C-alpha positions in Angstrom: 0.8 82.0 180.4 -0.5 84.8 178.6 -4.1 85.8 180.1 -6.9 87.8 179.3 -9.5 89.0 181.7 -12.8 91.0 181.2 -14.9 93.0 183.3 -17.7 95.8 183.6 -20.3 94.2 181.4 -24.1 94.2 182.9 -27.3 95.4 182.4 -28.1 99.3 180.7 -31.2 101.0 179.2 -30.7 102.4 175.6 -28.7 105.7 175.6 -26.9 104.3 178.7 -23.3 103.6 178.7 -20.5 100.8 180.4 -16.7 101.0 180.8 -15.4 97.4 179.9 -11.8 96.6 181.2 -9.7 94.0 179.8 -6.6 93.1 182.6 -3.5 91.9 180.7 -1.0 89.3 182.4 2.1 90.5 180.6 2.7 94.2 180.0 0.5 95.7 176.4 3.9 96.0 175.1 4.6 92.5 174.8 1.4 91.9 172.4 1.3 93.1 168.6 -2.3 94.2 168.7 -5.3 93.7 171.4 -8.6 94.6 170.6 -12.3 94.3 171.6 -15.0 91.8 169.6 -18.6 90.8 170.2 -21.1 87.8 169.8 -24.9 88.2 169.2 -26.4 85.5 169.8 -27.2 83.5 166.6 -24.3 85.8 164.9 -20.7 85.5 164.2 -18.2 87.0 166.6 -17.5 90.5 164.8 -14.6 92.8 165.4 -15.7 96.4 167.6 -12.5 97.9 167.7 -8.5 97.6 167.9 -5.2 98.9 167.4 -1.5 98.0 166.9 0.4 98.6 170.1 2.9 100.2 168.6 1.0 102.8 167.1 -1.5 105.6 168.4 -4.0 104.7 165.7 -7.4 102.6 165.9 -10.1 100.8 164.3 -14.0 100.5 164.9 -16.4 98.9 163.3 -18.9 101.3 161.6 -21.5 100.2 163.5 -20.2 101.7 166.7 -17.8 104.4 165.8 -18.9 107.9 167.1 -20.6 106.2 170.2 -17.8 103.9 171.1 -13.8 104.2 172.6 -10.9 101.6 172.8 -8.5 102.9 174.9 -5.3 101.3 177.6 -3.3 102.0 180.0 0.2 100.9 179.6 0.9 101.4 183.4 -2.1 99.2 184.5 -1.8 96.0 181.5 -5.4 97.4 181.1 -7.3 98.1 178.0 -10.6 99.4 178.0 -13.8 99.9 175.7 -16.0 103.3 176.7 -19.6 102.6 175.0 -22.1 105.4 175.1 -25.5 105.8 173.4 -26.0 102.1 173.8 -28.6 100.3 171.4 -30.6 97.2 172.1 -28.5 95.9 169.1 -25.5 96.5 170.7 -26.5 93.6 173.2 -24.0 90.6 173.2 -21.1 88.6 174.5 -17.8 91.1 174.6 -14.5 89.4 174.7 -10.9 91.0 174.4 -8.2 89.7 172.6 -4.3 90.0 171.9 -2.2 88.4 169.6 1.1 87.5 171.3 3.9 86.5 168.5 2.1 83.6 166.6 -0.8 83.5 169.2 -4.0 84.5 169.7 -5.3 84.8 172.7 -8.9 85.6 174.1 -10.5 86.5 177.0 -13.8 84.7 178.9 -16.2 87.6 177.6 -18.8 89.5 179.7 -22.2 90.2 178.7 -24.0 93.1 178.2 -27.4 93.5 177.5 -29.4 97.0 176.5 -32.8 96.3 177.8 -35.7 99.1 178.7 
């Protein structure tokens, strides 16, 4: 069974930083792709950043380019999202996501609140 577990959410002031982690129950190389999504209250879930595990390239939503960085530690089977210069509009539940063959797996989500 494939499982993803997020951690690292919390309350942060505007302009602050947080790092989210997503621990996978399998090696990252068993996934085709991994990414971070978020869902703000009353809005649809949207892509934040993602990558194909066989490639070095990463992809970002325009709203987070230059502020967020997606990365991975293959030895720890963990993906990260470093979030800098946070804004109130970044407030959302953040989910990690992985494509495992034809199966799409989601974590349980972690809440990020940006507020003064």
